[in-house]
MIDOSE-1310 file (N, C-alpha, C; in nm, 2 decimals, decimal comma, always signed):
residues 235
mray	-0,30/+2,20/-3,25/-0,29/+2,08/-3,16/-0,43/+2,04/-3,12; -0,44/+1,92/-3,06/-0,57/+1,87/-3,02/-0,58/+1,87/-2,87; -0,70/+1,90/-2,83/-0,74/+1,90/-2,68/-0,88/+1,85/-2,66; -0,90/+1,78/-2,56/-1,03/+1,74/-2,52/-1,09/+1,83/-2,42
rfdn	-1,22/+1,86/-2,43/-1,29/+1,94/-2,33/-1,42/+1,88/-2,30; -1,47/+1,90/-2,17/-1,60/+1,87/-2,14/-1,68/+1,99/-2,17; -1,75/+2,00/-2,28/-1,82/+2,12/-2,32/-1,94/+2,14/-2,23; -1,99/+2,04/-2,16/-2,09/+2,05/-2,07/-2,08/+1,93/-1,97
fksl	-2,16/+1,92/-1,87/-2,16/+1,82/-1,77/-2,29/+1,73/-1,77; -2,34/+1,70/-1,89/-2,46/+1,62/-1,90/-2,43/+1,47/-1,91; -2,33/+1,44/-2,00/-2,30/+1,30/-2,02/-2,16/+1,29/-2,08; -2,11/+1,17/-2,11/-1,98/+1,15/-2,17/-1,98/+1,20/-2,32
ddlr	-2,10/+1,22/-2,37/-2,11/+1,28/-2,51/-2,05/+1,42/-2,51; -2,04/+1,48/-2,39/-1,99/+1,62/-2,39/-1,84/+1,63/-2,39; -1,77/+1,51/-2,39/-1,63/+1,51/-2,40/-1,60/+1,51/-2,55; -1,54/+1,62/-2,60/-1,52/+1,64/-2,74/-1,38/+1,69/-2,77
shee	-1,33/+1,65/-2,88/-1,19/+1,69/-2,92/-1,20/+1,82/-3,00; -1,11/+1,91/-2,97/-1,10/+2,04/-3,03/-0,96/+2,06/-3,10; -0,96/+2,14/-3,21/-0,83/+2,18/-3,26/-0,81/+2,32/-3,20; -0,69/+2,34/-3,14/-0,66/+2,47/-3,07/-0,52/+2,52/-3,11
dmpk	-0,50/+2,65/-3,09/-0,37/+2,70/-3,12/-0,27/+2,65/-3,02; -0,14/+2,64/-3,07/-0,03/+2,60/-2,98/+0,00/+2,71/-2,88; +0,00/+2,68/-2,75/+0,03/+2,78/-2,65/+0,18/+2,82/-2,65; +0,21/+2,93/-2,60/+0,35/+2,98/-2,59/+0,39/+3,01/-2,45
pqrg	+0,50/+2,95/-2,40/+0,54/+2,98/-2,26/+0,59/+3,12/-2,24; +0,54/+3,18/-2,13/+0,59/+3,31/-2,09/+0,70/+3,30/-1,99; +0,74/+3,41/-1,93/+0,86/+3,41/-1,84/+0,83/+3,31/-1,72; +0,92/+3,22/-1,70/+0,91/+3,13/-1,59/+0,82/+3,01/-1,62
eilv	+0,78/+3,00/-1,75/+0,69/+2,89/-1,78/+0,76/+2,79/-1,88; +0,71/+2,67/-1,89/+0,75/+2,57/-1,98/+0,64/+2,52/-2,06; +0,67/+2,47/-2,19/+0,57/+2,41/-2,27/+0,60/+2,26/-2,27; +0,50/+2,18/-2,22/+0,52/+2,04/-2,21/+0,45/+1,97/-2,32
rvra	+0,52/+1,88/-2,39/+0,46/+1,79/-2,48/+0,41/+1,67/-2,40; +0,28/+1,66/-2,38/+0,22/+1,56/-2,30/+0,23/+1,42/-2,36; +0,28/+1,33/-2,28/+0,29/+1,19/-2,33/+0,18/+1,10/-2,28; +0,15/+1,11/-2,15/+0,05/+1,02/-2,09/-0,03/+1,09/-1,98
vsln	-0,16/+1,06/-1,97/-0,24/+1,10/-1,85/-0,30/+0,98/-1,79; -0,33/+0,98/-1,66/-0,41/+0,88/-1,60/-0,53/+0,93/-1,55; -0,64/+0,85/-1,54/-0,77/+0,89/-1,49/-0,79/+0,86/-1,34; -0,86/+0,95/-1,28/-0,90/+0,93/-1,14/-1,05/+0,95/-1,13
yrdl	-1,11/+0,90/-1,02/-1,25/+0,91/-1,01/-1,30/+1,05/-1,01; -1,22/+1,15/-0,96/-1,25/+1,29/-0,96/-1,29/+1,34/-1,10; -1,22/+1,28/-1,21/-1,25/+1,32/-1,34/-1,39/+1,29/-1,39; -1,44/+1,18/-1,33/-1,58/+1,14/-1,36/-1,67/+1,20/-1,27
amll	-1,63/+1,23/-1,14/-1,72/+1,29/-1,04/-1,76/+1,43/-1,08; -1,68/+1,50/-1,15/-1,71/+1,63/-1,20/-1,83/+1,62/-1,30; -1,82/+1,52/-1,39/-1,93/+1,51/-1,48/-2,06/+1,47/-1,42; -2,05/+1,39/-1,31/-2,17/+1,34/-1,24/-2,22/+1,43/-1,13
gryv	-2,15/+1,55/-1,11/-2,19/+1,64/-1,01/-2,16/+1,59/-0,87; -2,06/+1,51/-0,85/-2,03/+1,45/-0,72/-1,90/+1,49/-0,67; -1,83/+1,59/-0,74/-1,70/+1,63/-0,69/-1,71/+1,72/-0,57; -1,61/+1,72/-0,49/-1,61/+1,79/-0,36/-1,62/+1,94/-0,37
sdsk	-1,58/+2,00/-0,48/-1,59/+2,14/-0,50/-1,65/+2,17/-0,64; -1,69/+2,30/-0,66/-1,75/+2,34/-0,78/-1,66/+2,31/-0,90; -1,72/+2,28/-1,01/-1,64/+2,25/-1,14/-1,70/+2,33/-1,25; -1,61/+2,38/-1,33/-1,65/+2,47/-1,45/-1,66/+2,38/-1,57
pgli	-1,77/+2,39/-1,65/-1,77/+2,32/-1,78/-1,69/+2,39/-1,88; -1,65/+2,32/-1,98/-1,57/+2,38/-2,09/-1,42/+2,36/-2,07; -1,38/+2,30/-1,96/-1,23/+2,29/-1,93/-1,18/+2,16/-1,99; -1,05/+2,15/-2,00/-0,97/+2,03/-2,04/-0,97/+1,95/-1,91
ptsd	-1,01/+1,82/-1,91/-1,01/+1,74/-1,79/-0,87/+1,67/-1,76; -0,86/+1,61/-1,65/-0,75/+1,53/-1,59/-0,65/+1,61/-1,52; -0,59/+1,55/-1,42/-0,50/+1,62/-1,33/-0,36/+1,56/-1,33; -0,35/+1,43/-1,38/-0,22/+1,36/-1,36/-0,16/+1,33/-1,50
atge	-0,03/+1,37/-1,52/+0,03/+1,36/-1,65/+0,18/+1,36/-1,64; +0,24/+1,31/-1,75/+0,38/+1,32/-1,77/+0,40/+1,36/-1,91; +0,52/+1,41/-1,94/+0,56/+1,45/-2,07/+0,71/+1,49/-2,08; +0,74/+1,57/-2,18/+0,88/+1,62/-2,19/+0,87/+1,77/-2,22
vfav	+0,97/+1,84/-2,18/+0,98/+1,98/-2,20/+1,01/+2,01/-2,35; +0,91/+2,08/-2,41/+0,93/+2,10/-2,56/+0,98/+2,24/-2,58; +0,95/+2,34/-2,50/+1,01/+2,47/-2,51/+1,00/+2,54/-2,37; +1,09/+2,64/-2,36/+1,09/+2,71/-2,23/+1,08/+2,86/-2,25
gegv	+1,02/+2,93/-2,16/+1,01/+3,07/-2,16/+1,13/+3,14/-2,10; +1,14/+3,27/-2,10/+1,25/+3,35/-2,05/+1,26/+3,32/-1,90; +1,38/+3,31/-1,85/+1,41/+3,29/-1,71/+1,39/+3,16/-1,65; +1,37/+3,06/-1,73/+1,35/+2,92/-1,68/+1,49/+2,86/-1,66
dacq	+1,51/+2,81/-1,53/+1,64/+2,75/-1,50/+1,62/+2,61/-1,43; +1,49/+2,57/-1,40/+1,47/+2,45/-1,33/+1,47/+2,33/-1,42; +1,45/+2,35/-1,55/+1,45/+2,24/-1,64/+1,49/+2,29/-1,78; +1,51/+2,20/-1,87/+1,55/+2,24/-2,01/+1,48/+2,15/-2,11
vgdr	+1,49/+2,19/-2,24/+1,42/+2,12/-2,34/+1,47/+1,97/-2,34; +1,37/+1,88/-2,35/+1,40/+1,74/-2,36/+1,39/+1,67/-2,22; +1,38/+1,75/-2,11/+1,36/+1,68/-1,98/+1,23/+1,61/-1,97; +1,23/+1,49/-1,91/+1,11/+1,42/-1,88/+1,05/+1,47/-1,75
vmga	+0,93/+1,50/-1,75/+0,87/+1,57/-1,63/+0,73/+1,50/-1,59; +0,70/+1,52/-1,47/+0,57/+1,48/-1,41/+0,50/+1,60/-1,35; +0,37/+1,62/-1,38/+0,30/+1,73/-1,33/+0,26/+1,71/-1,18; +0,27/+1,81/-1,10/+0,22/+1,80/-0,96/+0,07/+1,82/-0,96
fhsr	+0,00/+1,74/-0,87/-0,15/+1,75/-0,86/-0,19/+1,89/-0,82; -0,12/+1,94/-0,71/-0,15/+2,08/-0,67/-0,04/+2,17/-0,72; -0,07/+2,24/-0,83/+0,04/+2,31/-0,90/+0,10/+2,43/-0,82; +0,03/+2,47/-0,71/+0,09/+2,59/-0,63/+0,11/+2,55/-0,48
wfgg	+0,11/+2,42/-0,45/+0,14/+2,38/-0,31/+0,27/+2,32/-0,32; +0,37/+2,40/-0,28/+0,51/+2,35/-0,29/+0,56/+2,28/-0,16; +0,50/+2,31/-0,05/+0,53/+2,25/+0,08/+0,47/+2,33/+0,19; +0,48/+2,28/+0,32/+0,42/+2,35/+0,43/+0,27/+2,36/+0,43
qmpk	+0,22/+2,47/+0,48/+0,07/+2,48/+0,49/+0,01/+2,49/+0,35; -0,11/+2,44/+0,33/-0,18/+2,44/+0,21/-0,21/+2,59/+0,17; -0,19/+2,63/+0,04/-0,23/+2,76/+0,00/-0,38/+2,79/+0,01; -0,42/+2,91/+0,01/-0,56/+2,94/+0,02/-0,63/+2,91/-0,11
tidt	-0,55/+2,89/-0,22/-0,61/+2,86/-0,35/-0,64/+2,71/-0,37; -0,62/+2,63/-0,27/-0,62/+2,48/-0,28/-0,75/+2,43/-0,35; -0,86/+2,49/-0,32/-0,99/+2,44/-0,37/-1,03/+2,52/-0,50; -0,96/+2,61/-0,54/-1,00/+2,69/-0,65/-0,89/+2,69/-0,76
dgyg	-0,80/+2,60/-0,75/-0,69/+2,60/-0,85/-0,67/+2,46/-0,90; -0,78/+2,37/-0,90/-0,76/+2,24/-0,94/-0,77/+2,22/-1,09; -0,68/+2,13/-1,14/-0,68/+2,09/-1,28/-0,81/+2,02/-1,32; -0,87/+2,06/-1,42/-1,00/+2,00/-1,47/-1,12/+2,05/-1,40
sqkd	-1,11/+2,11/-1,29/-1,23/+2,16/-1,22/-1,24/+2,31/-1,22; -1,12/+2,38/-1,20/-1,12/+2,53/-1,20/-1,03/+2,58/-1,31; -0,94/+2,50/-1,37/-0,85/+2,54/-1,48/-0,83/+2,42/-1,57; -0,78/+2,45/-1,69/-0,75/+2,34/-1,78/-0,66/+2,24/-1,73
gwlv	-0,70/+2,11/-1,76/-0,61/+2,00/-1,72/-0,52/+1,96/-1,82; -0,49/+1,82/-1,83/-0,38/+1,77/-1,91/-0,42/+1,69/-2,03; -0,54/+1,67/-2,06/-0,58/+1,59/-2,17/-0,57/+1,67/-2,30; -0,45/+1,70/-2,34/-0,42/+1,79/-2,45/-0,27/+1,75/-2,50
eykv	-0,25/+1,78/-2,62/-0,11/+1,74/-2,68/+0,00/+1,83/-2,62; -0,02/+1,96/-2,60/+0,08/+2,05/-2,54/+0,02/+2,14/-2,44; +0,09/+2,16/-2,33/+0,04/+2,24/-2,22/+0,15/+2,33/-2,16; +0,11/+2,45/-2,13/+0,20/+2,55/-2,07/+0,17/+2,55/-1,92
vsqe	+0,28/+2,53/-1,84/+0,27/+2,54/-1,69/+0,39/+2,61/-1,64; +0,38/+2,65/-1,51/+0,50/+2,71/-1,44/+0,61/+2,60/-1,43; +0,73/+2,65/-1,44/+0,84/+2,55/-1,42/+0,84/+2,49/-1,28; +0,77/+2,55/-1,19/+0,76/+2,50/-1,05/+0,64/+2,40/-1,03
avia	+0,56/+2,38/-1,14/+0,45/+2,29/-1,13/+0,48/+2,15/-1,18; +0,61/+2,12/-1,20/+0,65/+1,99/-1,24/+0,77/+1,94/-1,16; +0,79/+1,81/-1,16/+0,91/+1,76/-1,11/+0,97/+1,66/-1,21; +1,10/+1,62/-1,19/+1,16/+1,53/-1,28/+1,09/+1,39/-1,28
lpdg	+1,07/+1,33/-1,39/+1,02/+1,20/-1,40/+1,14/+1,10/-1,39; +1,14/+1,01/-1,29/+1,25/+0,92/-1,27/+1,28/+0,83/-1,39; +1,40/+0,80/-1,42/+1,44/+0,73/-1,54/+1,38/+0,59/-1,54; +1,35/+0,53/-1,42/+1,30/+0,40/-1,41/+1,15/+0,38/-1,44
lsfe	+1,08/+0,49/-1,46/+0,94/+0,49/-1,49/+0,91/+0,53/-1,63; +0,82/+0,46/-1,70/+0,78/+0,50/-1,83/+0,68/+0,62/-1,81; +0,65/+0,69/-1,92/+0,56/+0,80/-1,92/+0,42/+0,75/-1,86; +0,38/+0,63/-1,91/+0,25/+0,58/-1,86/+0,26/+0,55/-1,71
egst	+0,36/+0,49/-1,66/+0,37/+0,45/-1,52/+0,38/+0,58/-1,44; +0,46/+0,68/-1,48/+0,47/+0,80/-1,41/+0,34/+0,88/-1,40; +0,25/+0,87/-1,50/+0,13/+0,94/-1,49/+0,03/+0,90/-1,39; +0,06/+0,78/-1,33/-0,03/+0,73/-1,22/+0,00/+0,78/-1,08
vpca	+0,12/+0,85/-1,07/+0,17/+0,88/-0,93/+0,11/+1,01/-0,87; +0,09/+1,12/-0,95/+0,06/+1,25/-0,88/-0,06/+1,25/-0,79; -0,17/+1,18/-0,82/-0,28/+1,18/-0,73/-0,29/+1,05/-0,64; -0,31/+0,94/-0,71/-0,32/+0,81/-0,63/-0,20/+0,78/-0,55
glta	-0,09/+0,78/-0,61/+0,04/+0,75/-0,54/+0,07/+0,84/-0,43; +0,05/+0,97/-0,45/+0,09/+1,07/-0,35/-0,02/+1,07/-0,24; -0,14/+1,05/-0,27/-0,25/+1,04/-0,17/-0,22/+0,93/-0,07; -0,18/+0,81/-0,12/-0,14/+0,70/-0,03/-0,02/+0,74/+0,05
wtal	+0,08/+0,80/-0,01/+0,20/+0,84/+0,06/+0,17/+0,94/+0,17; +0,08/+1,04/+0,14/+0,05/+1,14/+0,24/-0,03/+1,07/+0,36; -0,12/+0,98/+0,32/-0,20/+0,91/+0,43/-0,11/+0,83/+0,52; +0,00/+0,78/+0,47/+0,08/+0,69/+0,55/+0,20/+0,77/+0,62
sgpm	+0,24/+0,87/+0,56/+0,36/+0,94/+0,62/+0,35/+1,09/+0,63; +0,25/+1,15/+0,58/+0,24/+1,30/+0,58/+0,19/+1,35/+0,71; +0,17/+1,48/+0,72/+0,12/+1,54/+0,85/-0,02/+1,50/+0,89; -0,10/+1,45/+0,79/-0,23/+1,41/+0,82/-0,25/+1,26/+0,84
atqa	-0,13/+1,19/+0,86/-0,14/+1,04/+0,86/-0,21/+0,99/+0,98; -0,23/+1,07/+1,09/-0,29/+1,02/+1,21/-0,44/+1,05/+1,21; -0,49/+1,12/+1,10/-0,64/+1,14/+1,09/-0,71/+1,01/+1,07; -0,83/+1,00/+1,13/-0,91/+0,87/+1,12/-0,98/+0,86/+0,99
sfrf	-1,00/+0,97/+0,92/-1,07/+0,96/+0,79/-1,00/+1,02/+0,68; -1,00/+0,95/+0,56/-0,93/+1,00/+0,45/-0,99/+1,12/+0,39; -1,11/+1,16/+0,43/-1,17/+1,28/+0,37/-1,09/+1,41/+0,41; -1,00/+1,40/+0,50/-0,92/+1,52/+0,54/-0,80/+1,53/+0,45
ikvg	-0,76/+1,43/+0,37/-0,64/+1,43/+0,30/-0,65/+1,51/+0,17; -0,56/+1,61/+0,14/-0,56/+1,69/+0,02/-0,45/+1,64/-0,07; -0,44/+1,52/-0,10/-0,34/+1,46/-0,19/-0,20/+1,48/-0,14; -0,15/+1,60/-0,14/-0,01/+1,63/-0,09/+0,06/+1,74/-0,18
drqg	+0,17/+1,78/-0,12/+0,24/+1,89/-0,19/+0,35/+1,85/-0,28; +0,42/+1,94/-0,35/+0,52/+1,91/-0,44/+0,64/+1,83/-0,37; +0,67/+1,87/-0,25/+0,78/+1,80/-0,18/+0,74/+1,66/-0,15; +0,61/+1,63/-0,12/+0,57/+1,50/-0,10/+0,58/+1,41/-0,23
ledv	+0,55/+1,48/-0,34/+0,56/+1,41/-0,47/+0,70/+1,37/-0,50; +0,79/+1,46/-0,47/+0,93/+1,43/-0,49/+0,98/+1,31/-0,40; +0,92/+1,31/-0,28/+0,96/+1,21/-0,18/+0,90/+1,07/-0,23; +0,78/+1,07/-0,28/+0,72/+0,94/-0,32/+0,79/+0,89/-0,44
trai	+0,83/+0,97/-0,54/+0,90/+0,93/-0,66/+1,04/+0,88/-0,62; +1,10/+0,94/-0,52/+1,23/+0,89/-0,48/+1,22/+0,75/-0,41; +1,11/+0,73/-0,34/+1,09/+0,60/-0,27/+1,06/+0,50/-0,38; +0,98/+0,53/-0,48/+0,96/+0,44/-0,59/+1,08/+0,40/-0,66
tmsg	+1,17/+0,50/-0,68/+1,30/+0,47/-0,75/+1,39/+0,38/-0,67; +1,40/+0,41/-0,54/+1,49/+0,33/-0,45/+1,44/+0,19/-0,43; +1,31/+0,17/-0,43/+1,25/+0,04/-0,40/+1,23/-0,05/-0,53; +1,23/+0,02/-0,64/+1,21/-0,05/-0,77/+1,07/-0,08/-0,79
lkpv	+0,97/-0,02/-0,72/+0,83/-0,04/-0,74/+0,79/+0,00/-0,88; +0,69/-0,07/-0,93/+0,63/-0,03/-1,06/+0,48/-0,01/-1,04; +0,43/+0,10/-1,08/+0,28/+0,12/-1,07/+0,21/+0,02/-1,16; +0,10/-0,03/-1,11/+0,02/-0,13/-1,19/-0,08/-0,05/-1,28
idrv	-0,09/-0,09/-1,40/-0,18/-0,02/-1,50/-0,28/-0,13/-1,55; -0,40/-0,09/-1,55/-0,51/-0,18/-1,59/-0,51/-0,19/-1,75; -0,51/-0,07/-1,81/-0,52/-0,06/-1,95/-0,47/+0,07/-2,00; -0,41/+0,08/-2,12/-0,37/+0,20/-2,18/-0,45/+0,22/-2,31
fkfe	-0,51/+0,34/-2,32/-0,59/+0,38/-2,43/-0,51/+0,48/-2,52; -0,54/+0,48/-2,65/-0,49/+0,59/-2,74/-0,56/+0,72/-2,71; -0,49/+0,83/-2,75/-0,55/+0,96/-2,73/-0,69/+0,97/-2,80; -0,70/+0,91/-2,92/-0,82/+0,91/-2,99/-0,93/+0,83/-2,92
eara	-0,89/+0,75/-2,83/-0,99/+0,66/-2,75/-1,02/+0,72/-2,61; -1,01/+0,85/-2,60/-1,03/+0,91/-2,47/-1,17/+0,88/-2,41; -1,27/+0,89/-2,50/-1,41/+0,86/-2,46/-1,42/+0,72/-2,41; -1,36/+0,62/-2,48/-1,36/+0,48/-2,43/-1,29/+0,47/-2,30
afeh	-1,19/+0,54/-2,27/-1,12/+0,54/-2,14/-1,21/+0,58/-2,03; -1,28/+0,69/-2,05/-1,38/+0,74/-1,95/-1,49/+0,64/-1,93; -1,54/+0,57/-2,04/-1,64/+0,47/-2,03/-1,59/+0,35/-1,94; -1,46/+0,32/-1,96/-1,40/+0,21/-1,89/-1,40/+0,25/-1,74
lqaa	-1,37/+0,37/-1,71/-1,37/+0,42/-1,57/-1,51/+0,42/-1,51; -1,60/+0,46/-1,59/-1,74/+0,47/-1,54/-1,80/+0,33/-1,52; -1,76/+0,23/-1,60/-1,80/+0,09/-1,58/-1,75/+0,03/-1,45; -1,64/+0,08/-1,40/-1,59/+0,03/-1,27/-1,55/-0,12/-1,28
qfvs	-1,51/-0,16/-1,39/-1,46/-0,30/-1,41/-1,31/-0,32/-1,42; -1,24/-0,22/-1,37/-1,10/-0,22/-1,39/-1,03/-0,25/-1,25; -0,90/-0,29/-1,27/-0,81/-0,31/-1,15/-0,69/-0,21/-1,17; -0,67/-0,13/-1,08/-0,56/-0,03/-1,08/-0,59/+0,08/-1,18
kivi	-0,49/+0,14/-1,24/-0,50/+0,27/-1,31/-0,53/+0,26/-1,46; -0,61/+0,35/-1,51/-0,64/+0,36/-1,65/-0,56/+0,48/-1,71; -0,49/+0,46/-1,82/-0,40/+0,55/-1,87/-0,44/+0,58/-2,02; -0,42/+0,71/-2,06/-0,44/+0,75/-2,20/-0,30/+0,79/-2,25
rvsd	-0,26/+0,73/-2,35/-0,13/+0,77/-2,41/-0,16/+0,88/-2,51; -0,11/+1,00/-2,48/-0,14/+1,11/-2,56/-0,06/+1,12/-2,69; +0,07/+1,08/-2,68/+0,16/+1,07/-2,80/+0,26/+0,97/-2,78; +0,31/+0,91/-2,88/+0,41/+0,81/-2,88/+0,55/+0,87/-2,88
veka	+0,65/+0,81/-2,81/+0,78/+0,86/-2,81/+0,84/+0,87/-2,95; +0,81/+0,77/-3,04/+0,86/+0,77/-3,17/+0,80/+0,87/-3,26; +0,68/+0,92/-3,23/+0,61/+1,00/-3,32/+0,65/+1,15/-3,31; +0,70/+1,20/-3,41/+0,75/+1,34/-3,41/+0,64/+1,44/-3,47
igyt	+0,62/+1,54/-3,39/+0,52/+1,64/-3,44/+0,59/+1,77/-3,47; +0,58/+1,82/-3,59/+0,67/+1,93/-3,64/+0,62/+2,07/-3,59; +0,60/+2,09/-3,46/+0,57/+2,22/-3,41/+0,69/+2,30/-3,37; +0,68/+2,43/-3,38/+0,78/+2,52/-3,32/+0,71/+2,63/-3,26
vpga	+0,77/+2,69/-3,16/+0,70/+2,80/-3,08/+0,78/+2,93/-3,10; +0,74/+3,02/-3,19/+0,81/+3,14/-3,21/+0,84/+3,22/-3,08; +0,96/+3,26/-3,07/+0,99/+3,34/-2,95/+1,03/+3,26/-2,83; +1,02/+3,13/-2,84/+1,06/+3,05/-2,72/+1,18/+2,96/-2,76
dnr	+1,24/+2,91/-2,65/+1,36/+2,82/-2,68/+1,30/+2,68/-2,70; +1,30/+2,63/-2,83/+1,26/+2,50/-2,86/+1,36/+2,44/-2,96; +1,41/+2,33/-2,92/+1,51/+2,27/-3,01/+1,46/+2,13/-3,06
């Protein structure tokens, strides 16, 4: 499978495509076939040395993605093969107080992100993608959509400065997607790039000449990739 990594943090030339082994989900994990990812300023800030916390070079970038469950490990009961899912920005913040790992568990900064064809995550690190949203539209919600929701309705809504907001938890992501479904809102997308055009997508982000979200389509719905995962439930 293909994966993009920032091999270093010197320039966009360090964003390179790699051929890597297909991961296998373990107990409680799912293998997601990634369909779309959206870019946020944080993805560029890491490269420029402007991110709020330390970032490790060599990781797969991006934090916001949608896809479908391709295989499941033992003991998975929250979803099944074929389910459409959306990744949570904070993979281990399910609700209540922020976990102590909040600044050391970020996608793209401390662990591999989503700009990859297939990704293994905990079954608790995703929620259902509403039927009314495409993969591309859904990929714009986990960071930008949830941050706005948290600012307006979350426990930090009364803070005077947005610098205190930590995007939001899994429960908040479920709430905002429910609100989007009930209201019929559609996220606005500036431009959709192909997976092979990931560098161009980051250049578009860096140029700051866009309106709303930039999305990278990792794979097409119609495109079948003949992978199987030995020892996992994949149909």
